[in-house]
N, C-alpha and C positions, 0 to 999 in steps of 0.2 A: 393447496400445497401440503405435501407430506410433512410429518414432524421432523424437527431438526435433530441430527446426531453428529456430534463432533468427530467421531471415528470415521464417519462417511464423508467428511469434508476435507478439503485440501487447501493449504495456504501456498500461494505463489508469491514469493518474496523477490522483488527486483533489486539486483545489486550489480548491474553491468555497466553503470556509468563511470565517468572519470572524475567528476566533481571539480572541474577546472577553477571554479570560482573560490574554492577553498585555499588556493595559493599554496598548496603543499605538494610534495613529491608523491606521497602515498595516496592511494585512492580514498575518496571520502568515506565509503562504507566500512573501511578498515581502520579509520582514525580511532585511537583509544578514547573511551569515555569511562571515567572511574575505573581505569585499569583493564578494561576489556574492549575488544573491537566494537565499534558502533553497531555493526550488524548483529552482534550477539544478542542484543536486547529484544529485537523483533522476533528472532528465532525462538528465544526462550519464552516469550509471551505466548506464542502459538503452541509451543511444546507443553507448557505448564497447564494450558487450558484443556489439553487433550485432543488436539487436532490429529486427524488420522495420518497425514503425511504433509511434509513441507517440500516444495519444489523451489530450490534456490537457483535463480537465474543470474548467471554471472559470466564474465569473460572466460574463455577457455584457458587463458594463461593463469587464471586465479583458482583453477580447480584444485591444484595440490594444496595451496594455502587453505582453502575452505575445508578440505577433507581433514587437514591437520587441526585446524582451529575449532571446527564444529562437528567433528566425528565422534565425540565422546558420548556414548549411549547412556552413561550415568548422569549426564547433564541434560541432554536432549532425549526425551523418552519417546520419540517418534522418528520414523525414517526421514532422513534429509537427502533428497535426490537432487543432483546437479543437472542444470540445463544450460546450454550455451546461449547467451544473449545475442540479439541482433543489432542492426544498425540503428533502428528507431525503437522507441519504447514499445510501440504496438507489436513490433517483431518479437521482442523479448516476451511479452505477455502471451503471444500466440505460441511461442516455443513451450512456455510453461503449460498452457492449456492442453497442448497435445500430449503431455505427460500426465495430465490429470483425469484421463478417461476413467469412467467408473465412479467418479465422485458425485455426490448429490449436490453439494454446494462448493463454490470456490471463493476464497478470500484473496484478493489481489492487493498486495501491500508494498509500499516503497521502503526499501531497507534503510533509507536515510531518515525515516521517522522512528527513532528508537523508543520514544516514550509512549508505548502502546499499553493502554490500561485494560485490565480484565473486564471491568464494568462496561466499557465501550464495546468490547468483543461480544459480551453477552447481549447487549441491546441490539446490535446489528444482526446477531444470530436469530434472535426472536423475530425481528422484523422481516428477514429474508424468507422465512417460512410462510409468511402471509402475502408478501408482495413479489417475491422472486428476483428482485433487483433492488439493491440498496447502496447508498453511499453515506459515509460518515462526513459530517460537516459541522461548522459552528457559525452562529450569526456574526456578521461583520460588526466591528466596533466603530470603525472610522467611516466618515462620509466618503463615498466613492464618486469620482468624476470620470466621465467619458471624454477622452482627449482626441482631437483630430490630428492629422499628419503635420500640421503647423505648430502643434503644442498648445492649442487653446482648448479650454474646457467648453464642451458643446452640450453636455447633458449631465444632470445629477439624478441618478436612479434613486428610488425610494429605498432607503437603507433597511427598512423593516422586511423587505422581501429578498435581501441578499444574504447568501450564506457562502462561507469559504470552504470549499470542498477539500477533504483530506483523504487518506486511506486508513484502513482497508475499504475497498469497494467490493461488495459481496453479491454473488449472483447464483441462481441455479445453474448447474453446468450446461444444461440444454440451452438455456436462454443466451448465455454469454458465448458459448461455442458457435451457435448458429449465427449470432451477430458478427462474430469475428470472421467466420468463413465467408459471409457475405461481403464484409469489408475487404478481405484479402483478394477478392475477385476484382476489386476496383481500387487499386493501390494509390492512384492519384488522389482519391478522396481521403485515404488514410493519412496523407501528409498533413491534413488539417485537424486531425484527431488529437485532443489533448488529454483525455482520460477515458477509462473504460466505460463509464456511464454514458459518455457521448457516443461510443460505439453502439451501445444498446439502444439509445434514443434514436440514433440515425438509421441503423440497419435492421432493427426489429420493431420499432414503434412501441416497445414495452415501456410503461411508465416506471421511473426510478424513484423509490422512496428515499427521502432524506432523513437520516437518523442523527440525533445530536451526539457529537463527539466530545472532545476535550481540547481546551486551549493549550494544554500541555503537549499535545500531540503535534509538535512543530516539525517542519521539514528542515533538517540541517543543510544549509546551502552556503553560508558564508562563515568565515572564522568566528565572527561574533556569536553565532548560533551554538557553538560548542559549549560555552559556559552556561547558556540558557538550558540546553539539553541536560547537562550534568546536574544543574540545580533542580530541574523537573524530576529527574531520576531519583535524586536524593530525597526530595519531598515525598515521592510515591513510596519509597522504601520506608521512610519514617512513619508514614500513615499505616502501612501494612504491619509494622512492628507494634503499633498501638492497638491493633484489632485483636 
């Protein structure tokens, strides 16, 4: 693999969902956290580390809002390009990938994960130059049960081998684009795809390296998660102040 360069890398940030489980009228990715829209923090993390470009995938109806909120070049020191999201997550990723042509590496990140740490980004950037395909994940803390359709536990996997996958998921552009092109030729298979690593595993056969992430990097899904995310952001800010 060639050496890593932030300026030759692109971040695809997904923010096209409605977040119905939040039980709020506003879309989840725009809910205020510590006075700023949730989406702000992911964009700022990529901007601050020196990424070459951010492709923000969102609904067409939210383009004007995003241009107003995230168009300040004094805050975000890299271009932020908008792309229209699709019906499924993989449609949105594919839309972003088509606008990422020319990139060496692509970071695919969920905009509902605002607590993205610089150290995690550096770790996965180092790993992708060696392996070409990486995911951020953390070891699971709880015992996991496999449950059948009747609600009975039928298997208890070895916890030591289980990791909870997060984002960003990072790939060489050639690997992820080729895998997505192959998947989009057989869309009925795409309906069972749950993340980008699975696309690579299924349609390219390329092994995906797991890189340790952070337990702070939660996905904000329910109302209870908002307070946790704000606490994580505050902790990270206080740690940076001490350095």
